[in-house]
Gaussian input, Z-matrix of N, CA and C with variables (Angstrom, degrees):
# hf/3-21g

backbone

0 1
 N
 C     1     B1
 C     2     B2     1     A1
 N     3     B3     2     A2     1     D1
 C     4     B4     3     A3     2     D2
 C     5     B5     4     A4     3     D3
 N     6     B6     5     A5     4     D4
 C     7     B7     6     A6     5     D5
 C     8     B8     7     A7     6     D6
 N     9     B9     8     A8     7     D7
 C    10    B10     9     A9     8     D8
 C    11    B11    10    A10     9     D9
 N    12    B12    11    A11    10    D10
 C    13    B13    12    A12    11    D11
 C    14    B14    13    A13    12    D12
 N    15    B15    14    A14    13    D13
 C    16    B16    15    A15    14    D14
 C    17    B17    16    A16    15    D15
 N    18    B18    17    A17    16    D16
 C    19    B19    18    A18    17    D17
 C    20    B20    19    A19    18    D18
 N    21    B21    20    A20    19    D19
 C    22    B22    21    A21    20    D20
 C    23    B23    22    A22    21    D21
 N    24    B24    23    A23    22    D22
 C    25    B25    24    A24    23    D23
 C    26    B26    25    A25    24    D24
 N    27    B27    26    A26    25    D25
 C    28    B28    27    A27    26    D26
 C    29    B29    28    A28    27    D27
 N    30    B30    29    A29    28    D28
 C    31    B31    30    A30    29    D29
 C    32    B32    31    A31    30    D30
 N    33    B33    32    A32    31    D31
 C    34    B34    33    A33    32    D32
 C    35    B35    34    A34    33    D33
 N    36    B36    35    A35    34    D34
 C    37    B37    36    A36    35    D35
 C    38    B38    37    A37    36    D36
 N    39    B39    38    A38    37    D37
 C    40    B40    39    A39    38    D38
 C    41    B41    40    A40    39    D39
 N    42    B42    41    A41    40    D40
 C    43    B43    42    A42    41    D41
 C    44    B44    43    A43    42    D42
 N    45    B45    44    A44    43    D43
 C    46    B46    45    A45    44    D44
 C    47    B47    46    A46    45    D45
 N    48    B48    47    A47    46    D46
 C    49    B49    48    A48    47    D47
 C    50    B50    49    A49    48    D48
 N    51    B51    50    A50    49    D49
 C    52    B52    51    A51    50    D50
 C    53    B53    52    A52    51    D51
 N    54    B54    53    A53    52    D52
 C    55    B55    54    A54    53    D53
 C    56    B56    55    A55    54    D54
 N    57    B57    56    A56    55    D55
 C    58    B58    57    A57    56    D56
 C    59    B59    58    A58    57    D57
 N    60    B60    59    A59    58    D58
 C    61    B61    60    A60    59    D59
 C    62    B62    61    A61    60    D60
 N    63    B63    62    A62    61    D61
 C    64    B64    63    A63    62    D62
 C    65    B65    64    A64    63    D63
 N    66    B66    65    A65    64    D64
 C    67    B67    66    A66    65    D65
 C    68    B68    67    A67    66    D66
 N    69    B69    68    A68    67    D67
 C    70    B70    69    A69    68    D68
 C    71    B71    70    A70    69    D69
 N    72    B72    71    A71    70    D70
 C    73    B73    72    A72    71    D71
 C    74    B74    73    A73    72    D72
 N    75    B75    74    A74    73    D73
 C    76    B76    75    A75    74    D74
 C    77    B77    76    A76    75    D75
 N    78    B78    77    A77    76    D76
 C    79    B79    78    A78    77    D77
 C    80    B80    79    A79    78    D78
 N    81    B81    80    A80    79    D79
 C    82    B82    81    A81    80    D80
 C    83    B83    82    A82    81    D81
 N    84    B84    83    A83    82    D82
 C    85    B85    84    A84    83    D83
 C    86    B86    85    A85    84    D84
 N    87    B87    86    A86    85    D85
 C    88    B88    87    A87    86    D86
 C    89    B89    88    A88    87    D87
 N    90    B90    89    A89    88    D88
 C    91    B91    90    A90    89    D89
 C    92    B92    91    A91    90    D90
 N    93    B93    92    A92    91    D91
 C    94    B94    93    A93    92    D92
 C    95    B95    94    A94    93    D93
 N    96    B96    95    A95    94    D94
 C    97    B97    96    A96    95    D95
 C    98    B98    97    A97    96    D96
 N    99    B99    98    A98    97    D97
 C   100   B100    99    A99    98    D98
 C   101   B101   100   A100    99    D99
 N   102   B102   101   A101   100   D100
 C   103   B103   102   A102   101   D101
 C   104   B104   103   A103   102   D102
 N   105   B105   104   A104   103   D103
 C   106   B106   105   A105   104   D104
 C   107   B107   106   A106   105   D105
 N   108   B108   107   A107   106   D106
 C   109   B109   108   A108   107   D107
 C   110   B110   109   A109   108   D108
 N   111   B111   110   A110   109   D109
 C   112   B112   111   A111   110   D110
 C   113   B113   112   A112   111   D111
 N   114   B114   113   A113   112   D112
 C   115   B115   114   A114   113   D113
 C   116   B116   115   A115   114   D114
 N   117   B117   116   A116   115   D115
 C   118   B118   117   A117   116   D116
 C   119   B119   118   A118   117   D117
 N   120   B120   119   A119   118   D118
 C   121   B121   120   A120   119   D119
 C   122   B122   121   A121   120   D120
 N   123   B123   122   A122   121   D121
 C   124   B124   123   A123   122   D122
 C   125   B125   124   A124   123   D123
 N   126   B126   125   A125   124   D124
 C   127   B127   126   A126   125   D125
 C   128   B128   127   A127   126   D126
 N   129   B129   128   A128   127   D127
 C   130   B130   129   A129   128   D128
 C   131   B131   130   A130   129   D129
 N   132   B132   131   A131   130   D130
 C   133   B133   132   A132   131   D131
 C   134   B134   133   A133   132   D132
 N   135   B135   134   A134   133   D133
 C   136   B136   135   A135   134   D134
 C   137   B137   136   A136   135   D135
 N   138   B138   137   A137   136   D136
 C   139   B139   138   A138   137   D137
 C   140   B140   139   A139   138   D138
 N   141   B141   140   A140   139   D139
 C   142   B142   141   A141   140   D140
 C   143   B143   142   A142   141   D141
 N   144   B144   143   A143   142   D142
 C   145   B145   144   A144   143   D143
 C   146   B146   145   A145   144   D144
 N   147   B147   146   A146   145   D145
 C   148   B148   147   A147   146   D146
 C   149   B149   148   A148   147   D147
 N   150   B150   149   A149   148   D148
 C   151   B151   150   A150   149   D149
 C   152   B152   151   A151   150   D150
 N   153   B153   152   A152   151   D151
 C   154   B154   153   A153   152   D152
 C   155   B155   154   A154   153   D153
 N   156   B156   155   A155   154   D154
 C   157   B157   156   A156   155   D155
 C   158   B158   157   A157   156   D156
 N   159   B159   158   A158   157   D157
 C   160   B160   159   A159   158   D158
 C   161   B161   160   A160   159   D159
 N   162   B162   161   A161   160   D160
 C   163   B163   162   A162   161   D161
 C   164   B164   163   A163   162   D162
 N   165   B165   164   A164   163   D163
 C   166   B166   165   A165   164   D164
 C   167   B167   166   A166   165   D165
 N   168   B168   167   A167   166   D166
 C   169   B169   168   A168   167   D167
 C   170   B170   169   A169   168   D168
 N   171   B171   170   A170   169   D169
 C   172   B172   171   A171   170   D170
 C   173   B173   172   A172   171   D171
 N   174   B174   173   A173   172   D172
 C   175   B175   174   A174   173   D173
 C   176   B176   175   A175   174   D174
 N   177   B177   176   A176   175   D175
 C   178   B178   177   A177   176   D176
 C   179   B179   178   A178   177   D177
 N   180   B180   179   A179   178   D178
 C   181   B181   180   A180   179   D179
 C   182   B182   181   A181   180   D180
 N   183   B183   182   A182   181   D181
 C   184   B184   183   A183   182   D182
 C   185   B185   184   A184   183   D183
 N   186   B186   185   A185   184   D184
 C   187   B187   186   A186   185   D185
 C   188   B188   187   A187   186   D186
 N   189   B189   188   A188   187   D187
 C   190   B190   189   A189   188   D188
 C   191   B191   190   A190   189   D189
 N   192   B192   191   A191   190   D190
 C   193   B193   192   A192   191   D191
 C   194   B194   193   A193   192   D192
 N   195   B195   194   A194   193   D193
 C   196   B196   195   A195   194   D194
 C   197   B197   196   A196   195   D195
 N   198   B198   197   A197   196   D196
 C   199   B199   198   A198   197   D197
 C   200   B200   199   A199   198   D198
 N   201   B201   200   A200   199   D199
 C   202   B202   201   A201   200   D200
 C   203   B203   202   A202   201   D201
 N   204   B204   203   A203   202   D202
 C   205   B205   204   A204   203   D203
 C   206   B206   205   A205   204   D204
 N   207   B207   206   A206   205   D205
 C   208   B208   207   A207   206   D206
 C   209   B209   208   A208   207   D207
 N   210   B210   209   A209   208   D208
 C   211   B211   210   A210   209   D209
 C   212   B212   211   A211   210   D210
 N   213   B213   212   A212   211   D211
 C   214   B214   213   A213   212   D212
 C   215   B215   214   A214   213   D213
 N   216   B216   215   A215   214   D214
 C   217   B217   216   A216   215   D215
 C   218   B218   217   A217   216   D216
 N   219   B219   218   A218   217   D217
 C   220   B220   219   A219   218   D218
 C   221   B221   220   A220   219   D219
 N   222   B222   221   A221   220   D220
 C   223   B223   222   A222   221   D221
 C   224   B224   223   A223   222   D222
 N   225   B225   224   A224   223   D223
 C   226   B226   225   A225   224   D224
 C   227   B227   226   A226   225   D225
 N   228   B228   227   A227   226   D226
 C   229   B229   228   A228   227   D227
 C   230   B230   229   A229   228   D228
 N   231   B231   230   A230   229   D229
 C   232   B232   231   A231   230   D230
 C   233   B233   232   A232   231   D231
 N   234   B234   233   A233   232   D232
 C   235   B235   234   A234   233   D233
 C   236   B236   235   A235   234   D234
 N   237   B237   236   A236   235   D235
 C   238   B238   237   A237   236   D236
 C   239   B239   238   A238   237   D237
 N   240   B240   239   A239   238   D238
 C   241   B241   240   A240   239   D239
 C   242   B242   241   A241   240   D240
 N   243   B243   242   A242   241   D241
 C   244   B244   243   A243   242   D242
 C   245   B245   244   A244   243   D243
 N   246   B246   245   A245   244   D244
 C   247   B247   246   A246   245   D245
 C   248   B248   247   A247   246   D246
 N   249   B249   248   A248   247   D247
 C   250   B250   249   A249   248   D248
 C   251   B251   250   A250   249   D249
 N   252   B252   251   A251   250   D250
 C   253   B253   252   A252   251   D251
 C   254   B254   253   A253   252   D252
 N   255   B255   254   A254   253   D253
 C   256   B256   255   A255   254   D254
 C   257   B257   256   A256   255   D255
 N   258   B258   257   A257   256   D256
 C   259   B259   258   A258   257   D257
 C   260   B260   259   A259   258   D258
 N   261   B261   260   A260   259   D259
 C   262   B262   261   A261   260   D260
 C   263   B263   262   A262   261   D261
 N   264   B264   263   A263   262   D262
 C   265   B265   264   A264   263   D263
 C   266   B266   265   A265   264   D264
 N   267   B267   266   A266   265   D265
 C   268   B268   267   A267   266   D266
 C   269   B269   268   A268   267   D267
 N   270   B270   269   A269   268   D268
 C   271   B271   270   A270   269   D269
 C   272   B272   271   A271   270   D270
 N   273   B273   272   A272   271   D271
 C   274   B274   273   A273   272   D272
 C   275   B275   274   A274   273   D273
 N   276   B276   275   A275   274   D274
 C   277   B277   276   A276   275   D275
 C   278   B278   277   A277   276   D276
 N   279   B279   278   A278   277   D277
 C   280   B280   279   A279   278   D278
 C   281   B281   280   A280   279   D279
 N   282   B282   281   A281   280   D280
 C   283   B283   282   A282   281   D281
 C   284   B284   283   A283   282   D282
 N   285   B285   284   A284   283   D283
 C   286   B286   285   A285   284   D284
 C   287   B287   286   A286   285   D285
 N   288   B288   287   A287   286   D286
 C   289   B289   288   A288   287   D287
 C   290   B290   289   A289   288   D288
 N   291   B291   290   A290   289   D289
 C   292   B292   291   A291   290   D290
 C   293   B293   292   A292   291   D291
 N   294   B294   293   A293   292   D292
 C   295   B295   294   A294   293   D293
 C   296   B296   295   A295   294   D294
 N   297   B297   296   A296   295   D295
 C   298   B298   297   A297   296   D296
 C   299   B299   298   A298   297   D297
 N   300   B300   299   A299   298   D298
 C   301   B301   300   A300   299   D299
 C   302   B302   301   A301   300   D300
 N   303   B303   302   A302   301   D301
 C   304   B304   303   A303   302   D302
 C   305   B305   304   A304   303   D303

   B1=1.5023
   B2=1.4965
   B3=1.2822
   B4=1.5200
   B5=1.5666
   B6=1.3501
   B7=1.4376
   B8=1.5427
   B9=1.2851
   B10=1.5131
   B11=1.5225
   B12=1.2971
   B13=1.4372
   B14=1.5284
   B15=1.3264
   B16=1.4278
   B17=1.5674
   B18=1.3492
   B19=1.4405
   B20=1.4979
   B21=1.3119
   B22=1.4713
   B23=1.5730
   B24=1.2189
   B25=1.4896
   B26=1.5612
   B27=1.3229
   B28=1.4493
   B29=1.5776
   B30=1.3516
   B31=1.4430
   B32=1.5401
   B33=1.3241
   B34=1.4464
   B35=1.4728
   B36=1.3911
   B37=1.4070
   B38=1.4496
   B39=1.3498
   B40=1.4419
   B41=1.4906
   B42=1.3195
   B43=1.4760
   B44=1.5136
   B45=1.2768
   B46=1.5118
   B47=1.5317
   B48=1.3403
   B49=1.4451
   B50=1.4975
   B51=1.3263
   B52=1.4642
   B53=1.5506
   B54=1.3064
   B55=1.4762
   B56=1.5318
   B57=1.2716
   B58=1.4919
   B59=1.4694
   B60=1.3166
   B61=1.4327
   B62=1.5425
   B63=1.3095
   B64=1.4516
   B65=1.4465
   B66=1.3286
   B67=1.4976
   B68=1.4834
   B69=1.3392
   B70=1.4350
   B71=1.4904
   B72=1.3264
   B73=1.4718
   B74=1.4398
   B75=1.3488
   B76=1.4943
   B77=1.6037
   B78=1.2845
   B79=1.4935
   B80=1.4305
   B81=1.3521
   B82=1.5031
   B83=1.6048
   B84=1.2915
   B85=1.4560
   B86=1.5384
   B87=1.3943
   B88=1.4804
   B89=1.5436
   B90=1.2829
   B91=1.4715
   B92=1.5795
   B93=1.2905
   B94=1.4778
   B95=1.5538
   B96=1.3185
   B97=1.5203
   B98=1.5130
   B99=1.3187
   B100=1.4724
   B101=1.5781
   B102=1.3434
   B103=1.4041
   B104=1.4958
   B105=1.3255
   B106=1.4608
   B107=1.5588
   B108=1.3596
   B109=1.4912
   B110=1.5368
   B111=1.3456
   B112=1.4460
   B113=1.5654
   B114=1.2753
   B115=1.4337
   B116=1.5710
   B117=1.2705
   B118=1.4720
   B119=1.5302
   B120=1.3329
   B121=1.4503
   B122=1.6163
   B123=1.3396
   B124=1.4847
   B125=1.5237
   B126=1.2986
   B127=1.5287
   B128=1.5097
   B129=1.3690
   B130=1.5098
   B131=1.4913
   B132=1.3582
   B133=1.4160
   B134=1.5302
   B135=1.3870
   B136=1.4414
   B137=1.5071
   B138=1.2618
   B139=1.4895
   B140=1.5382
   B141=1.2884
   B142=1.5485
   B143=1.4787
   B144=1.4016
   B145=1.5409
   B146=1.5133
   B147=1.3616
   B148=1.4560
   B149=1.5773
   B150=1.2929
   B151=1.4413
   B152=1.5224
   B153=1.3221
   B154=1.4781
   B155=1.5244
   B156=1.3407
   B157=1.5568
   B158=1.4899
   B159=1.2809
   B160=1.4716
   B161=1.5914
   B162=1.3123
   B163=1.4553
   B164=1.5351
   B165=1.3341
   B166=1.4285
   B167=1.5862
   B168=1.3051
   B169=1.4498
   B170=1.5433
   B171=1.2939
   B172=1.4501
   B173=1.5829
   B174=1.3185
   B175=1.4663
   B176=1.5359
   B177=1.3305
   B178=1.4500
   B179=1.5608
   B180=1.3314
   B181=1.4979
   B182=1.5211
   B183=1.3257
   B184=1.4425
   B185=1.4919
   B186=1.2719
   B187=1.4311
   B188=1.5071
   B189=1.2437
   B190=1.5119
   B191=1.4867
   B192=1.3536
   B193=1.5126
   B194=1.5594
   B195=1.2966
   B196=1.4588
   B197=1.5687
   B198=1.4325
   B199=1.4139
   B200=1.5617
   B201=1.3143
   B202=1.4371
   B203=1.5978
   B204=1.2809
   B205=1.4757
   B206=1.6010
   B207=1.2179
   B208=1.5597
   B209=1.5521
   B210=1.3327
   B211=1.4523
   B212=1.5133
   B213=1.3819
   B214=1.4587
   B215=1.5145
   B216=1.2752
   B217=1.4625
   B218=1.4639
   B219=1.2431
   B220=1.5040
   B221=1.5107
   B222=1.3344
   B223=1.4794
   B224=1.4477
   B225=1.3458
   B226=1.4893
   B227=1.5842
   B228=1.2158
   B229=1.5415
   B230=1.5493
   B231=1.3465
   B232=1.4113
   B233=1.5475
   B234=1.3255
   B235=1.4728
   B236=1.5254
   B237=1.2780
   B238=1.4866
   B239=1.4789
   B240=1.3166
   B241=1.4615
   B242=1.4631
   B243=1.3719
   B244=1.4667
   B245=1.5198
   B246=1.3264
   B247=1.4660
   B248=1.5230
   B249=1.2792
   B250=1.4314
   B251=1.5215
   B252=1.2882
   B253=1.4991
   B254=1.5467
   B255=1.3605
   B256=1.5043
   B257=1.4821
   B258=1.2916
   B259=1.4377
   B260=1.5735
   B261=1.2650
   B262=1.4782
   B263=1.5461
   B264=1.3102
   B265=1.5193
   B266=1.4684
   B267=1.4069
   B268=1.4498
   B269=1.5508
   B270=1.3129
   B271=1.5097
   B272=1.5492
   B273=1.3099
   B274=1.4220
   B275=1.5270
   B276=1.3597
   B277=1.4282
   B278=1.5329
   B279=1.3032
   B280=1.5088
   B281=1.5193
   B282=1.3749
   B283=1.4427
   B284=1.4804
   B285=1.3258
   B286=1.4831
   B287=1.6052
   B288=1.2852
   B289=1.4340
   B290=1.5636
   B291=1.2823
   B292=1.3698
   B293=1.5933
   B294=1.3041
   B295=1.4259
   B296=1.5520
   B297=1.3208
   B298=1.4836
   B299=1.5099
   B300=1.3285
   B301=1.4302
   B302=1.5270
   B303=1.2783
   B304=1.4624
   B305=1.4404
   A1=106.54
   A2=116.77
   A3=118.89
   A4=108.22
   A5=118.78
   A6=120.50
   A7=112.51
   A8=114.89
   A9=117.19
   A10=110.84
   A11=116.42
   A12=118.95
   A13=107.86
   A14=120.92
   A15=125.92
   A16=107.68
   A17=118.69
   A18=122.11
   A19=112.78
   A20=116.52
   A21=121.41
   A22=114.64
   A23=116.03
   A24=119.54
   A25=113.45
   A26=112.25
   A27=118.07
   A28=115.45
   A29=114.20
   A30=119.92
   A31=113.48
   A32=119.47
   A33=122.31
   A34=110.95
   A35=117.25
   A36=117.39
   A37=117.81
   A38=115.65
   A39=121.13
   A40=109.96
   A41=119.79
   A42=123.15
   A43=107.88
   A44=115.20
   A45=122.76
   A46=108.35
   A47=116.54
   A48=121.20
   A49=111.47
   A50=116.14
   A51=117.92
   A52=109.63
   A53=116.33
   A54=118.39
   A55=109.91
   A56=117.59
   A57=120.77
   A58=110.72
   A59=118.60
   A60=120.13
   A61=116.11
   A62=115.84
   A63=119.88
   A64=111.18
   A65=116.61
   A66=121.52
   A67=108.29
   A68=121.51
   A69=123.49
   A70=110.63
   A71=119.56
   A72=122.81
   A73=112.31
   A74=116.60
   A75=119.70
   A76=111.58
   A77=112.26
   A78=118.41
   A79=115.34
   A80=111.83
   A81=118.24
   A82=111.91
   A83=111.15
   A84=116.09
   A85=113.16
   A86=111.05
   A87=115.27
   A88=110.63
   A89=119.47
   A90=119.53
   A91=109.52
   A92=115.62
   A93=119.38
   A94=110.84
   A95=113.78
   A96=118.54
   A97=110.65
   A98=118.98
   A99=116.70
   A100=111.73
   A101=113.99
   A102=119.36
   A103=115.77
   A104=114.86
   A105=118.97
   A106=111.00
   A107=112.37
   A108=121.42
   A109=108.66
   A110=114.98
   A111=118.97
   A112=111.76
   A113=114.84
   A114=119.50
   A115=109.61
   A116=119.23
   A117=122.82
   A118=110.39
   A119=120.22
   A120=120.77
   A121=107.97
   A122=117.97
   A123=118.66
   A124=112.47
   A125=113.39
   A126=117.01
   A127=110.08
   A128=115.40
   A129=118.98
   A130=108.04
   A131=121.41
   A132=125.91
   A133=108.57
   A134=119.17
   A135=121.13
   A136=114.61
   A137=114.32
   A138=118.58
   A139=110.87
   A140=117.59
   A141=119.40
   A142=114.28
   A143=117.61
   A144=114.94
   A145=109.87
   A146=120.18
   A147=122.14
   A148=104.84
   A149=117.02
   A150=122.03
   A151=110.58
   A152=118.27
   A153=120.78
   A154=113.16
   A155=113.96
   A156=116.67
   A157=108.21
   A158=119.62
   A159=118.32
   A160=110.75
   A161=115.03
   A162=119.45
   A163=108.45
   A164=118.40
   A165=122.42
   A166=112.51
   A167=113.88
   A168=118.12
   A169=111.27
   A170=115.57
   A171=121.79
   A172=111.46
   A173=117.48
   A174=117.88
   A175=114.06
   A176=117.35
   A177=120.45
   A178=107.22
   A179=117.25
   A180=118.74
   A181=110.30
   A182=117.18
   A183=122.52
   A184=111.42
   A185=121.92
   A186=122.38
   A187=112.73
   A188=118.68
   A189=118.00
   A190=114.07
   A191=114.85
   A192=117.50
   A193=106.28
   A194=122.77
   A195=124.02
   A196=112.38
   A197=113.82
   A198=120.53
   A199=111.63
   A200=119.20
   A201=121.83
   A202=113.03
   A203=118.30
   A204=119.77
   A205=108.81
   A206=113.88
   A207=114.29
   A208=107.61
   A209=118.00
   A210=118.02
   A211=112.88
   A212=116.66
   A213=122.01
   A214=111.70
   A215=117.98
   A216=126.34
   A217=107.29
   A218=121.93
   A219=128.32
   A220=109.93
   A221=115.69
   A222=117.02
   A223=111.74
   A224=121.90
   A225=125.12
   A226=108.62
   A227=114.82
   A228=119.12
   A229=110.74
   A230=115.16
   A231=119.90
   A232=116.17
   A233=112.57
   A234=118.10
   A235=108.31
   A236=119.32
   A237=123.57
   A238=111.18
   A239=118.37
   A240=119.48
   A241=114.41
   A242=114.43
   A243=119.81
   A244=111.11
   A245=117.06
   A246=119.42
   A247=113.05
   A248=117.42
   A249=118.92
   A250=117.77
   A251=112.37
   A252=116.10
   A253=105.55
   A254=118.10
   A255=117.55
   A256=114.96
   A257=118.50
   A258=120.57
   A259=113.20
   A260=114.45
   A261=118.77
   A262=116.09
   A263=111.41
   A264=117.67
   A265=110.97
   A266=120.35
   A267=124.08
   A268=109.01
   A269=113.33
   A270=119.37
   A271=108.21
   A272=118.14
   A273=121.80
   A274=112.54
   A275=114.91
   A276=119.97
   A277=111.21
   A278=117.13
   A279=120.78
   A280=108.16
   A281=116.22
   A282=118.21
   A283=113.71
   A284=117.38
   A285=123.23
   A286=107.48
   A287=117.93
   A288=120.64
   A289=104.11
   A290=122.65
   A291=122.08
   A292=111.48
   A293=115.81
   A294=118.84
   A295=108.31
   A296=120.89
   A297=121.10
   A298=114.01
   A299=113.89
   A300=119.38
   A301=115.33
   A302=115.80
   A303=120.46
   A304=114.49
   D1=125.63
   D2=-173.65
   D3=-128.62
   D4=36.61
   D5=178.08
   D6=-70.29
   D7=165.07
   D8=177.88
   D9=-64.71
   D10=-34.66
   D11=-175.63
   D12=-69.58
   D13=-37.20
   D14=-179.46
   D15=-71.39
   D16=-40.92
   D17=179.89
   D18=-67.88
   D19=-46.13
   D20=-170.12
   D21=-103.07
   D22=-18.88
   D23=-177.13
   D24=96.24
   D25=154.30
   D26=-176.95
   D27=-63.58
   D28=-39.77
   D29=179.75
   D30=-64.63
   D31=-40.72
   D32=177.32
   D33=-69.47
   D34=-41.48
   D35=177.56
   D36=-69.49
   D37=-24.99
   D38=171.77
   D39=-66.50
   D40=-42.61
   D41=177.20
   D42=-59.46
   D43=-45.71
   D44=-177.37
   D45=-59.88
   D46=-48.45
   D47=-177.70
   D48=-64.07
   D49=-37.59
   D50=179.17
   D51=-67.83
   D52=-43.47
   D53=177.15
   D54=-59.13
   D55=-49.39
   D56=-178.17
   D57=-62.87
   D58=-44.73
   D59=176.57
   D60=-56.74
   D61=-44.99
   D62=175.55
   D63=-59.69
   D64=-45.06
   D65=-178.44
   D66=-62.20
   D67=-45.39
   D68=-177.97
   D69=-64.69
   D70=-42.98
   D71=175.85
   D72=-57.88
   D73=-49.17
   D74=-176.89
   D75=-66.46
   D76=-40.14
   D77=176.76
   D78=-60.10
   D79=-45.17
   D80=177.40
   D81=-61.15
   D82=-43.85
   D83=178.82
   D84=-59.64
   D85=-44.43
   D86=178.14
   D87=-65.48
   D88=-38.90
   D89=-179.06
   D90=-64.95
   D91=-35.95
   D92=177.81
   D93=-65.81
   D94=-39.09
   D95=-177.71
   D96=-73.72
   D97=-33.64
   D98=-173.58
   D99=-96.04
   D100=-1.63
   D101=-175.97
   D102=-71.78
   D103=-10.87
   D104=-179.59
   D105=99.27
   D106=-159.50
   D107=-179.02
   D108=-62.71
   D109=130.28
   D110=178.34
   D111=-133.40
   D112=146.22
   D113=179.78
   D114=-67.88
   D115=146.16
   D116=-175.34
   D117=-57.74
   D118=-38.07
   D119=-174.31
   D120=-65.52
   D121=-29.18
   D122=173.54
   D123=-64.84
   D124=-38.46
   D125=179.15
   D126=-63.34
   D127=-45.46
   D128=179.54
   D129=-63.66
   D130=-45.10
   D131=-177.03
   D132=-64.78
   D133=-31.56
   D134=178.14
   D135=-67.71
   D136=-22.47
   D137=-178.66
   D138=-69.68
   D139=-26.03
   D140=-179.88
   D141=-63.21
   D142=-53.25
   D143=179.84
   D144=-64.31
   D145=-35.08
   D146=-174.66
   D147=-63.30
   D148=-45.81
   D149=-177.12
   D150=-66.09
   D151=-40.74
   D152=174.64
   D153=-62.15
   D154=-39.62
   D155=175.59
   D156=-64.45
   D157=-40.25
   D158=-178.61
   D159=-69.42
   D160=-35.98
   D161=179.48
   D162=-65.84
   D163=-44.85
   D164=177.24
   D165=-60.18
   D166=-43.53
   D167=178.32
   D168=-58.83
   D169=-46.15
   D170=178.24
   D171=-62.44
   D172=-44.66
   D173=175.82
   D174=-64.42
   D175=-39.89
   D176=-178.94
   D177=-70.20
   D178=-42.68
   D179=-178.99
   D180=-60.10
   D181=-34.50
   D182=178.72
   D183=-74.44
   D184=-10.98
   D185=-175.01
   D186=81.78
   D187=21.29
   D188=-176.37
   D189=-78.58
   D190=-2.44
   D191=179.13
   D192=-73.73
   D193=-12.78
   D194=177.13
   D195=-67.40
   D196=-29.83
   D197=177.79
   D198=-81.87
   D199=126.02
   D200=-177.45
   D201=-56.35
   D202=-42.11
   D203=-179.21
   D204=-69.71
   D205=-40.62
   D206=-179.78
   D207=-68.86
   D208=-34.67
   D209=178.85
   D210=-66.03
   D211=-35.39
   D212=173.36
   D213=-63.83
   D214=-37.60
   D215=175.72
   D216=-61.72
   D217=-54.06
   D218=179.52
   D219=-56.09
   D220=-46.36
   D221=-179.84
   D222=-68.47
   D223=-36.05
   D224=176.05
   D225=-65.98
   D226=-42.89
   D227=178.44
   D228=-59.81
   D229=-46.81
   D230=175.47
   D231=-56.51
   D232=-44.60
   D233=176.27
   D234=-58.32
   D235=-49.84
   D236=-179.39
   D237=-61.54
   D238=-38.50
   D239=176.16
   D240=-60.41
   D241=-43.44
   D242=-179.16
   D243=-67.83
   D244=-40.38
   D245=176.55
   D246=-68.94
   D247=-44.84
   D248=177.30
   D249=-61.44
   D250=-40.99
   D251=-176.19
   D252=-67.69
   D253=-47.13
   D254=175.55
   D255=-60.12
   D256=-36.58
   D257=177.12
   D258=-68.70
   D259=-41.33
   D260=-179.75
   D261=-68.91
   D262=-40.81
   D263=175.45
   D264=-70.19
   D265=-35.22
   D266=175.74
   D267=-61.83
   D268=-49.12
   D269=-176.60
   D270=-64.94
   D271=-41.78
   D272=179.92
   D273=-60.79
   D274=-45.87
   D275=179.81
   D276=-69.16
   D277=-40.05
   D278=179.80
   D279=-61.20
   D280=-47.83
   D281=-178.83
   D282=-66.48
   D283=-37.36
   D284=179.04
   D285=-65.25
   D286=-42.55
   D287=-173.18
   D288=-73.18
   D289=-42.57
   D290=-178.73
   D291=-64.39
   D292=-30.44
   D293=177.65
   D294=-72.48
   D295=-31.74
   D296=177.92
   D297=-72.35
   D298=-34.50
   D299=178.15
   D300=-65.61
   D301=-28.62
   D302=179.87
   D303=-64.23

């Protein structure tokens, strides 16, 4: 088994995960702010991945990744964050481009 967690250890990978999560959250917020005019439902929808990122950061910072059930929750949240950010940015760009074509 040659995963990053095995190679570098849980604590170092927790720090890495925290750093990447913060970077993803801030980058997503920046993308939403610079993307121009957005429909209100996209702003509401955008809160979901940001809150999931914050929840994961809190769980990781508390060391909850040591518990298997909490680690499953963190992994599930991460999957939802990835899917939601992709969906929201795709919707935003599609709506923005359709507005330009009119």
